[in-house]
C-alpha positions, 0 to 999 in steps of 0.5 A, a space after each residue: 298716384 295723380 299729383 294735384 299740386 296744380 289744384 286748389 290747396 285744401 286746409 284740413 282742420 283737425 280740432 282735438 282734445 285728449 284724442 291720443 287714443 285714436 289720433 294716429 289712425 285718423 292722421 294716417 287716413 288723412 295723410 294718405 289721401 289721393 289728393 295731395 295738395 293739403 295742409 293739415 292743421 291740428 288745433 289742440 284744445 289744451 289736451 292733458 294726454 300725449 296728443 301733442 307728441 303724437 302730432 309732432 312725431 310726424 315732423 317729417 311731414 311738412 304739411 302738418 301744423 300743430 297749434 295748442 290753446 293754452 286753455 280749453 276754449 270750447 269745441 266750436 271756438 276751437 273750430 273757429 281758431 282752426 279756421 283762422 289759421 288756414 291758407 287753403 281755398 277750401 276748408 275741411 273740418 275732420 275729426 281726430 278719432 274718425 277714419 277717412 276713405 283715401 278719396 274723400 278729399 279728392 271727391 269733395 274738391 271735385 264736387 265743389 269745382 263741378 258745382 261752383 254755386 255750392 257753398 259746402 259739401 258733405 259725404 255719408 259714412 259708416 259708424 264705428 264703436 270704440 273697438 272700430 267695429 261697424 255699428 251703424 251707417 248714415 243714409 240719405 233720407 228718402 226725400 233727398 235720395 234723388 239729388 246731390 245738391 240741396 237748397 235751404 228748404 229741402 235740407 230743413 224739411 228733411 231735418 224736420 222729418 228725420 232729425 240730423 242723421 245726414 249732415 255729418 260734421 266730420 265730412 264737412 268741406 266748404 269754400 274758405 270765402 264763405 266764412 267771411 260772409 256768414 261768420 263763424 260757429 256760434 257755440 254760445 247760442 247753439 251749444 252742441 248744435 252750433 255745427 247744425 246752425 252753421 250748415 243751415 246758415 250756409 244753406 240760406 245763401 248757397 246750396 249744399 251738396 251731399 255725396 251719396 257715398 260712405 267715405 268716413 268711419 265715424 266713431 261714437 266713443 264713450 270718450 267723447 263729450 257729446 256721447 256721454 252728454 246725450 247718454 245722461 242729459 235731462 234737458 231738451 236736445 240742442 238740436 231743437 234750439 236750432 230748429 226752433 230758432 229757424 221756425 220761430 225767430 227767423 222769418 226766412 221760411 215764411 209759412 212754407 212748412 206743411 202741418 204734416 212736417 211740423 207734426 213729424 218734428 213734434 214727434 221728434 220732440 216726443 221721443 226726446 221727452 222719452 229719452 229725458 224721462 228715462 234719464 230722470 227716472 234713473 236718478 229718481 226724479 220721477 215728478 219731472 219724468 212724469 210731466 215729460 211723459 204726459 207731454 209726449 203722449 198727445 194726440 199729435 204723436 199718434 197722428 204723426 205715427 199714422 201719417 208716416 208709419 214705420 216699425 221704428 216709429 211704432 217702437 218709439 211710441 210703444 216705449 213711451 206708453 210702457 214707461 208712462 204706465 210704469 210710472 203710474 204703478 210705481 215701476 218707473 225707475 226700474 223700467 227706465 233702467 231697462 229701457 235705457 239699456 235696450 235703446 242704447 243697444 239698439 242705437 249703437 249695437 253694443 
C-alpha cells in the first residue's frame, strides 16, 4: 500500500447517535482506507446504547478520537461540534451506519488537489437497507453527466429538476479553510436540509466536484430519524425551505432560471403534496389531505409532465389522480394506506 504521510492530513468526522448496530462495520471501512494520513473523530450525540464502548475498543488505533456531548445538541450542531475539533487540511463528514469503498478518501483528496479552485467534493453511491442488501443507487442527473465540477447555477438547476439525489451528504469532503469564510451548518433555519443549504452556500463561492463513481453503500434504516420523519411527515419537505430561500429571499440568481425549470420544481412540490396527503389520510385527517390534493392537480403539473415526460413522472401523476378520486368517493384512507405501501416498496425495494 502507498503511504500518504507526506500528503495533507484528512479529518474524518463521524457524527453519531445510537449507532451501535452498524458503527463497527462503518469504522472498519474507514480505518482500512488506502489513504493513511487520517484522523477519525467520532462525535457522539449523547447516545444511550454502547456506541462509546465500540469506539473505545479501537484504542490501539491512535488516529481515532472520541468526543461525547453531554446532551443531544441536534444533528447538524453535532456536525459543527465535530468540525470544531479537527486538525486536518481537509474535512470529510462520513456517517456511522454507511460502508465506504477503501479508495474514497484517496480519490476525494486527489480531486481537491487536482482542482484547487474547488471548495468541496462528493461521490455517488449505492443504497442499502437494514440488512445490507442493495436497494437502489444514486446517479448523476443527465444534465450534469458530462462534467465533474459544477458552479452554483448548474447545481441549483439540477436540484430544481431532479431534487437532491446526487449531493450525498456522507460523501462530503471540503477544505477546512472554507468554513472560516462561509460559516457552519444552520440547523435552526433549515432543519433537516441544513446540509443542502451548506452545499449551496459553498457553491456560491467555490465550484463543487462530484466524482462519478459509487464509493459508498449508503444505508437507509428505520433506526434513522430522517427515514421515519419522511415516512410520517405532514409538513412540506425541508428541501423546499432551502430552495425557496435561494429562489425568493436571495437575489443571487437574478432571474437566470427558466420557466420550464421552475415548472419542474413545482412538479416536485405537487408530488410532495401527494406524500403528505397520504400521511394525513392514514391518520383520518381528510380535510387537510383534500386541500393538498386539490393544490397538486393544477394545469402546470400536467404541463411539467409533458415538457419532461417519463414513466416515473407519469406514475406520480396517476397516483395523485387516483387518490384525488378516492377522497371524493369516501375511500381516501384505504387508498392512502395502499399507496403508501406501494410507494415505499418502489422507493426502497423492501
